[in-house]
N, C-alpha and C positions, 0 to 999 in steps of 0.2 A: 460745748462747755461740760455737759454732763459726761461725755466720753472721756474728756481730758481728766476730769476729777476721778472717774472710775479707774483710769490708768494709773493715776498717782496713788490711789489707795491700794491697787493691786501690787504695785512696785513696793510700797511701804510694807505690805504684809509679807511679800516675798523676801525682802531684806531682813525683816524681823525673824522670819522662820529660819533663814539660813544662819543668822547670828545665833539664834537659840540652838540650832543644831550643832553649831561649832562649839558653843559653850558647854554642851552636854557631852561632847567627845572626851573620852578619857585620854590622859596623856600616855603616850607609848614611847618606847625606846627601841631603836634599830642599831645593830652592830654590823659593821662591815669588816671582813677579814679577807686578806688576799695579798697579791703582789702589787707592783707599781701601777698596773693598769686599773687598780681600784683605789689608789690613793687620791688625795685632793689636789696634789700638785701635778701629777702626770697621768691621771686616770679619770674614771667617771665618778668618783666619790663625791666631789664637790657639787657637780651638777645634779647628782641624784638627791643629795640632801636638800638642795634649793627647791625642789619640786614639791616638798611637803610643807604643811602649814605649821604654825607655832605650837601645835599639840604634840609634835614629833621631835624627838631628840635623836640625832644620828651621831654615833661614836664610830669613828674610822680607825680601825686597828690594822689596816693594810700597811705593808712595808715593802719598799722597793727591793728587788733582787731576791725575794724570798720565795721558796716553794712550799708546798703542803708539808714537806719534811722539815726544812730548816726553820720555817716560822714556828713550828711546834717545839723544835729542839732549842730554840732561843727562849723558851719559857714565856711566850707571849699570851698563851691561853688563859692563865689565871686572871690577868687584868681585864681581858675581854669578858670572862665569866662574871667578874666582880661588878661589871657594869649593869648586870641583871637585865639584859635586853629582852624584849618581847619577841623579837625576830632577829635572826642573824643570816646575812647573805654571805655565802662562801664561794670564792672564785680563785682557783689556783690552776697551774698548768704550764705557763710559759717557762718558768725557771726549773721545772722538773725534767726538762728535755735533755737529751744527750749533749755533752759538752759543757754542762753547767757545774760539773764537779761532783764528787761522791756525797758531799754534804747536802746537796740540793736535788740531785737526780732521783726521779721516781719512775717505776715501771707502770704504765697505765693500768693493766689488768691485775696487778698484785699490790705493790707498795702504795701507789697513788690511791687506789681504793681503800686500803687499810687506814691511811692517814685521814682521808675524808670520813671514814667511819668513826674514827676517834672523835673528830669534831662533832659529828652528829650526836654520838652518845653523850658527850660531855654537856652540850647545850640542851638536849632533851632532858637530862637529869635535873636541870634547874627550871624545867618547865617552859623552856624556850622553843620557838618554832624555827628549825633550820631551814634554809632555802639553798639549794645548790645551783650555781650558775656555771655554765660551761665557759671556757676561756674566750674573750673577745679575740678576733682574728688579727693577725699582723696584716698590714696592707701591702703585701707583695703580689704584684701582677705578673702574669706570663705574657707571652707575645700575642696572645688573643685577648689581652686586657681583662683577664679573669683572675681573681684571687687564688693563689696557691697556698694552702695551709698545711703545716706539719703538725698541727695541734689536734687533728681529728681523733687520734686514739685517746687522748685525754678527755676530749669532749664526750666521746662515746662511753668512756668509763664513768664519767660524772653522771651521765644520764642513767646508767645502770645502777649506780649506788643510790640515786634518788628513787628510782623505781623500787628497788629492793626494800627501802626503808619507808616507802609510801609517804614521801615528803615532796613539797613543791620543787619543780625543776624549771629553770629558765635556760633555753638553748640559745644563749648569746652568741656562741660560735657560729651556728648556722645563720642566725638573723643578721649578724655583722657581715658575714660573707655575702649574703644576698644583697644587703644594703650597698656595700662597696662595689659589688658587680654592677648594680644598677646605676650608680652615679658615675662610675668609671675612675680611672687612675688620676686624671687631672683634678677633678673635683675632690677626690680622696686626699690628694697630696696637700690640699689646703688646710688639712687638719694636722699636718705634721708640726710638732713644736720646733723641730729643727729640720733642715732640708732632707737629711737621709734617715730621720727617725720615723719608721713606719709601724712602730709598736705602740708608742704613746700618742697622746693627742692634746691639742689646745682646748680651751674652754668650750669653743664652738663644736669641736669634735666630741667633746665629753657630753654636751647637751644632746647631740644626735644619738650617741650610744645609750644615754639614759632614756631617750624616747623608745629605743628598741626594747630595753629592759622592761619598761612600763607596759609596752604593747604586748609583751610576752608573759605578763603576769598571769598565772593559771587561775582557775576558779577558786582555789583554796586561799588566794590572797585578795579576794574581792573586798574584804573588810578594809584593807589598806588603801584602796582606791578612794575611799571617802576622806582621806587625809590629804589628798593632793590638792595643790593650789589650782 
């Protein structure tokens, strides 16, 4: 009986401590900018937002079909800055590739880096912490059932920009390739929102990608982990 009572008291204290900790957390805002693979409808944005407690507000400014170049040209940046986020996660690459047209295409080692630098400078200027994410892979498999990606140059450039600016970097490109190589093409195809769509993902796929993002959180983002559900 005494052991039971002690256990009840311990659980009550634990619950009270966690409630107090939650109450003491300051409210924070996170902004997401990127292409369709970051949106709430076709990307990991919704699943990512759902992982945080009610002290966190996530504003998703990602837009399908946009590149680091066209998103900026469409004057979407002022609205994102006006949200005054504490953190901004930036992921582009897919629509900067060849064949997307001159309004969107970027060169990994030159123009792509330049546009990422603009975002970093603008968000740093308002006291925000920018985080660069490399592009999530497309789920295209070769005859050996391994993912083949054409996004590697953009992922490498993203890492170099983050390193140059000494800001957090999440290598989602590498992590997503490793994940899909591990589960294989059949399991990977279950995340397709449509049969032939290997770029976007349904909610279950978005949840798996979100897990990868959170697992890749660098030490500079350890304070954000305290806000996870």
